[in-house]
C-alpha positions as CSV (number, residue, x, y, z in Angstrom):
1,M,21.7,83.7,33.0
2,D,19.0,81.3,33.9
3,K,20.2,77.7,34.2
4,N,17.8,76.7,31.4
5,Q,19.1,79.4,29.0
6,G,20.7,78.1,25.9
7,K,24.2,79.1,24.8
8,T,23.4,79.8,21.1
9,G,23.1,83.6,21.1
10,G,21.4,85.8,23.8
11,V,17.7,86.1,24.3
12,K,16.9,85.2,20.7
13,G,18.9,82.0,21.1
14,Y,17.2,81.2,24.2
15,F,15.3,77.8,24.3
16,P,14.6,75.5,27.2
17,K,16.6,72.3,26.8
18,S,13.3,70.3,26.5
19,H,12.4,72.4,23.5
20,V,15.8,71.7,21.9
21,H,15.2,68.0,22.4
22,V,11.8,68.2,20.8
23,M,13.0,70.1,17.8
24,G,15.9,67.7,17.3
25,F,13.5,64.8,17.6
26,S,11.1,66.4,15.2
27,T,13.8,67.1,12.6
28,L,15.0,63.5,12.9
29,L,11.4,62.2,12.6
30,C,10.7,64.3,9.5
31,F,14.0,63.1,7.9
32,S,13.1,59.5,8.7
33,F,9.6,59.8,7.2
34,G,11.1,61.4,4.1
35,Y,13.6,58.6,3.8
36,L,11.0,55.9,4.4
37,W,8.7,57.5,1.9
38,Y,11.5,57.5,-0.6
39,V,12.3,53.8,0.0
40,F,8.8,52.6,0.1
41,S,7.6,54.6,-2.9
42,G,10.3,52.9,-4.9
43,T,9.6,49.5,-3.3
44,S,5.8,49.9,-3.7
45,S,6.2,50.3,-7.4
46,K,8.2,47.0,-7.5
47,V,5.6,45.3,-5.3
48,S,2.9,46.7,-7.6
49,D,4.7,45.4,-10.6
50,T,5.1,42.0,-9.0
51,T,1.5,41.9,-7.9
52,S,0.4,42.8,-11.3
53,S,2.5,40.1,-12.8
54,N,1.2,37.5,-10.3
55,T,-2.4,38.6,-11.0
56,Q,-1.7,38.3,-14.7
57,D,-0.3,34.8,-14.2
58,F,-3.4,33.9,-12.2
59,H,-5.7,35.0,-14.9
60,N,-3.7,33.1,-17.5
61,I,-4.3,29.8,-15.6
62,K,-6.8,27.7,-17.5
63,Q,-9.6,26.7,-15.1
64,S,-11.2,23.4,-15.9
65,R,-15.0,23.7,-15.9
66,M,-16.6,20.9,-13.9
67,I,-20.2,19.8,-13.7
68,Y,-21.3,17.7,-10.7
69,T,-24.2,17.3,-8.3
70,K,-24.3,19.9,-5.5
71,P,-23.5,18.4,-2.1
72,Q,-26.5,18.4,0.3
73,I,-25.7,19.4,3.9
74,L,-28.7,17.5,5.3
75,K,-28.2,14.4,3.1
76,P,-25.0,12.6,3.9
77,P,-23.8,10.3,1.1
78,R,-23.6,7.3,3.4
79,C,-25.6,6.6,6.5
80,D,-24.6,3.0,7.0
81,V,-20.9,3.5,7.9
82,L,-18.7,5.8,10.0
83,M,-17.3,8.5,7.7
84,M,-15.3,10.6,10.2
85,T,-13.2,9.7,13.2
86,P,-13.4,11.6,16.5
87,W,-10.2,13.4,15.5
88,F,-11.7,14.6,12.2
89,A,-9.9,12.2,9.9
90,P,-12.2,11.0,7.0
91,I,-12.8,7.3,6.4
92,V,-12.9,6.6,2.7
93,W,-15.8,4.6,1.4
94,E,-17.3,4.4,-2.0
95,G,-19.9,7.1,-2.5
96,T,-18.2,9.6,0.0
97,Y,-16.1,11.5,-2.5
98,N,-16.0,12.9,-6.1
99,S,-13.0,11.4,-7.9
100,E,-13.2,14.1,-10.7
101,I,-12.8,16.9,-8.2
102,L,-9.9,15.2,-6.4
103,N,-8.1,14.3,-9.7
104,E,-8.2,17.9,-10.8
105,Q,-6.8,19.1,-7.5
106,F,-3.9,16.7,-7.6
107,R,-3.2,17.3,-11.2
108,Q,-2.8,21.0,-10.4
109,R,-0.3,20.1,-7.8
110,N,1.7,18.0,-10.2
111,V,2.0,15.0,-7.9
112,T,4.0,11.9,-8.3
113,V,3.1,8.8,-6.2
114,G,5.5,6.0,-5.2
115,L,4.1,2.5,-4.7
116,T,6.3,0.2,-2.7
117,V,6.2,-3.6,-2.6
118,F,8.5,-6.3,-1.3
119,A,9.0,-9.3,-3.6
120,I,11.5,-11.4,-1.6
121,K,12.2,-15.0,-2.5
122,K,9.3,-16.8,-4.2
123,Y,7.0,-13.7,-3.7
124,V,8.4,-12.5,-6.9
125,V,5.9,-14.7,-8.7
126,F,3.1,-12.2,-7.7
127,L,4.7,-9.2,-9.4
128,K,3.3,-9.7,-12.9
129,T,-0.3,-9.7,-11.8
130,F,0.4,-7.0,-9.3
131,L,1.9,-4.6,-11.9
132,E,-0.6,-5.4,-14.7
133,T,-3.6,-4.7,-12.5
134,A,-1.9,-1.6,-11.0
135,E,-1.5,-0.2,-14.5
136,T,-5.3,-0.7,-15.0
137,Y,-6.5,0.6,-11.7
138,F,-3.9,2.4,-9.6
139,M,-3.6,6.2,-9.8
140,V,-4.9,6.3,-13.3
141,G,-3.9,9.5,-15.1
142,H,-1.1,10.3,-12.6
143,R,2.6,9.8,-12.5
144,V,3.7,6.7,-10.6
145,N,7.0,5.1,-9.6
146,Y,6.8,1.4,-8.7
147,Y,9.5,0.7,-6.2
148,I,10.2,-3.1,-6.1
149,F,12.3,-4.4,-3.3
150,T,13.6,-7.8,-4.2
151,D,16.5,-10.2,-3.9
152,R,15.9,-11.5,-7.4
153,P,16.1,-8.5,-9.7
154,E,16.6,-10.7,-12.8
155,E,13.1,-12.2,-12.2
156,V,11.2,-8.9,-12.2
157,P,8.8,-9.2,-15.1
158,K,8.6,-6.7,-18.0
159,V,5.2,-5.0,-18.0
160,A,3.9,-2.4,-20.5
161,L,3.7,0.9,-18.6
162,K,1.7,4.0,-19.5
163,E,3.5,7.4,-19.9
164,G,4.8,8.9,-16.7
165,R,5.0,5.5,-14.9
166,N,8.3,3.7,-14.1
167,V,9.5,0.5,-12.4
168,V,12.5,1.0,-10.1
169,V,14.1,-2.2,-8.9
170,L,15.9,-2.0,-5.5
171,Q,18.0,-5.0,-4.7
172,V,17.9,-6.1,-1.0
173,Q,19.0,-9.1,0.9
174,N,16.7,-11.8,2.2
175,Y,16.5,-13.5,5.6
176,P,15.9,-17.1,6.6
177,R,12.6,-16.5,8.4
178,W,9.6,-14.8,6.7
179,Q,8.9,-13.0,10.0
180,E,12.3,-11.4,9.8
181,I,11.7,-10.3,6.2
182,S,8.4,-8.8,7.2
183,M,9.9,-6.8,10.1
184,R,12.9,-5.6,8.0
185,R,10.5,-3.8,5.6
186,M,10.3,-0.9,8.1
187,E,14.1,-0.6,8.1
188,M,14.3,-0.5,4.3
189,L,11.4,1.9,3.8
190,S,12.9,4.2,6.4
191,Y,16.4,4.2,4.8
192,F,15.2,4.7,1.2
193,S,12.6,7.3,2.2
194,Q,15.5,9.5,3.5
195,Q,18.0,8.6,0.8
196,R,15.9,8.5,-2.3
197,F,12.1,8.7,-2.2
198,I,12.1,12.3,-0.7
199,N,13.7,13.5,-3.9
200,E,11.5,11.6,-6.3
201,V,7.9,11.4,-5.1
202,S,5.3,13.4,-3.1
203,Y,3.5,10.4,-1.5
204,L,4.3,6.8,-0.7
205,V,1.8,4.0,-0.8
206,C,3.2,0.8,0.9
207,V,1.4,-2.4,0.1
208,D,1.7,-6.2,0.1
209,V,2.7,-7.8,-3.3
210,D,0.6,-11.0,-3.0
211,M,-2.5,-8.9,-4.1
212,R,-4.2,-7.6,-7.2
213,F,-6.0,-4.4,-7.9
214,N,-9.6,-5.1,-8.8
215,D,-11.1,-1.6,-9.0
216,Q,-10.0,2.1,-8.9
217,V,-7.6,3.1,-6.3
218,G,-6.8,6.8,-6.8
219,V,-5.9,10.1,-5.1
220,E,-8.8,9.8,-2.7
221,I,-6.4,7.8,-0.5
222,L,-3.7,10.4,-0.3
223,S,-3.1,12.3,2.9
224,D,-0.3,13.2,5.3
225,L,-0.6,9.8,7.0
226,F,-3.1,7.1,6.2
227,G,-3.9,3.6,7.4
228,T,-6.4,0.9,6.3
229,L,-9.0,-0.9,8.4
230,H,-8.1,-4.6,8.7
231,P,-10.8,-6.6,6.9
232,G,-10.9,-9.1,9.7
233,F,-11.5,-6.5,12.5
234,Y,-13.4,-3.5,11.1
235,T,-16.6,-4.5,13.0
236,A,-14.8,-5.9,16.1
237,E,-14.8,-4.6,19.6
238,R,-11.5,-3.3,21.1
239,R,-11.1,-6.4,23.3
240,S,-10.9,-8.5,20.1
241,F,-8.1,-6.6,18.5
242,T,-4.9,-8.6,18.2
243,Y,-2.7,-5.9,19.5
244,E,0.6,-6.8,21.3
245,H,-0.5,-7.1,24.9
246,R,2.8,-8.0,26.6
247,P,4.2,-5.0,28.4
248,A,7.8,-6.2,27.6
249,S,7.3,-5.4,23.9
250,Q,7.7,-1.9,22.4
251,A,4.5,-2.6,20.5
252,Y,2.5,-3.0,23.7
253,V,-1.0,-1.5,23.7
254,P,-3.0,-1.6,27.0
255,S,-6.3,-3.5,26.8
256,D,-8.4,-0.4,27.5
257,E,-6.8,1.6,24.5
258,G,-7.2,1.5,20.8
259,D,-9.3,3.1,18.1
260,F,-9.2,0.6,15.2
261,Y,-7.1,-2.4,14.1
262,Y,-5.0,-1.4,11.1
263,A,-3.7,-3.7,8.4
264,G,0.1,-3.9,7.8
265,G,-0.5,-4.5,4.1
266,F,-1.7,-1.0,3.1
267,F,-0.5,2.3,4.6
268,G,1.3,5.5,3.5
269,G,1.4,9.2,3.4
270,T,3.9,11.9,2.5
271,V,7.5,10.7,2.3
272,T,8.3,12.7,5.5
273,E,5.5,11.1,7.5
274,V,6.2,7.6,6.2
275,Y,9.9,8.1,7.1
276,K,8.9,9.1,10.7
277,L,6.6,6.0,11.0
278,T,9.0,3.5,9.6
279,K,11.9,4.8,11.5
280,K,10.0,4.7,14.8
281,C,8.7,1.2,14.1
282,H,12.1,-0.1,13.0
283,E,13.8,1.3,16.2
284,A,11.1,-0.4,18.3
285,I,11.5,-3.7,16.5
286,M,15.3,-3.5,17.2
287,V,14.7,-2.9,20.9
288,D,12.4,-5.9,21.1
289,K,15.0,-8.0,19.2
290,A,17.7,-7.0,21.6
291,N,15.4,-8.0,24.5
292,G,14.6,-11.4,22.9
293,I,11.0,-10.6,22.1
294,E,9.0,-10.5,18.8
295,A,5.6,-8.7,18.6
296,I,2.7,-11.0,17.9
297,W,2.2,-9.8,14.4
298,Q,5.7,-8.4,13.7
299,E,5.6,-5.0,12.0
300,E,1.8,-4.8,11.9
301,S,1.8,-4.8,15.7
302,H,4.3,-1.9,15.8
303,L,2.3,-0.1,13.1
304,N,-0.8,-0.3,15.3
305,K,1.1,1.1,18.2
306,Y,2.3,4.0,16.1
307,F,-1.2,4.8,14.8
308,L,-2.6,4.8,18.3
309,Y,-0.4,7.7,19.4
310,H,0.2,9.3,16.0
311,K,-3.3,9.4,14.6
312,P,-3.6,9.0,10.8
313,T,-5.1,11.9,8.9
314,K,-7.1,9.6,6.7
315,I,-8.3,6.1,7.1
316,L,-9.2,3.7,4.2
317,S,-12.1,1.4,4.5
318,P,-11.8,-2.4,4.0
319,E,-12.6,-1.8,0.3
320,Y,-8.8,-1.1,0.0
321,L,-7.7,-4.4,1.4
322,W,-10.1,-7.3,1.1
323,D,-10.0,-11.1,1.0
324,D,-12.9,-12.8,-0.8
325,N,-12.7,-15.6,1.8
326,L,-14.5,-13.1,4.0
327,G,-17.5,-13.0,1.7
328,T,-19.0,-9.8,0.4
329,P,-20.9,-7.8,3.0
330,E,-23.6,-5.3,1.9
331,I,-21.6,-2.2,3.0
332,L,-18.8,-3.2,0.7
333,K,-19.7,-1.4,-2.5
334,K,-16.2,-2.0,-4.1
335,R,-13.5,-4.6,-3.7
336,R,-10.5,-2.5,-4.8
337,F,-7.5,-4.5,-3.7
338,L,-7.8,-8.2,-3.3
339,A,-5.7,-11.0,-1.8
340,V,-4.5,-13.5,-4.3
341,P,-5.3,-17.1,-3.4
342,K,-2.1,-18.9,-2.4
343,N,-0.5,-21.7,-0.4
344,H,1.4,-19.8,2.3
345,A,3.5,-22.8,3.2
346,A,4.7,-23.2,-0.4
347,I,5.7,-19.5,-0.6
348,R,7.2,-18.5,2.8
349,N,10.8,-19.3,3.6
350,K,11.4,-20.6,0.0
């Protein structure tokens, strides 16, 4: 018998081994296709049912009809200011956005915003004006948690709040020096972002308490990570920025680097991004402390170092942090968040 002859019954059972292999493979392939057809025919009906259900849900969503002026590609809304950074982060100025469109988008996402302030020692006196003006101008129509860090919880004023808005008092210790209090903000924001805020809000807005809202501050500011142009430096050259220039400090920025100078009194983003920022800044502050150095502008210096190497995804114009002692330049169409006149010597360290 030929060495390739099969052993399954004489000439009629004769097949080359290669043919046997092919036939076996073909049989297995047919069986596999049959099985897969069976599985997927059943699954496809389920997918079809799910898709149909999702489609039905989509069609049941009530779409709000909106009427607004069509954007013009060749007619930018502002030609007197920079509206976009080199890394494609928008800079928010009055006239560059439509608040109705943005409000509708954020309502559909069911967003809650956390607003944090530190009212330590005598700074608690600013809370009443801060909260009352926030209720008038801050995130109108959206849910808000006011997180108040204070060493004097009994002195937090009672302010009438709209539906969906709450005051949450977080008791913290104070420190002898106002600079220490200022730097410790990063530590406390980092801790509570991880332990609490992540479970309660979508975004955090971190601001100074010795301020008052003077015009609308809404969802146009929200982004993964945002900072605010300092009102004293938004037109300044890089060489004039008061970065920390001592290499011994963790906040050190070389003299030939830097995009903008950001204010420490207004920044924020998603809870996750704010946690990353505040944790990094706090760790850097502690390294400096261990080395016997304090950055020139405390946590603001570390914030500027962080924003240099972790670019914000949105930047707020000086409309969002202004001091009327600086006058009212023509480019400033709104003064949304204003410094309250005060005697610093009478407030700090008291």
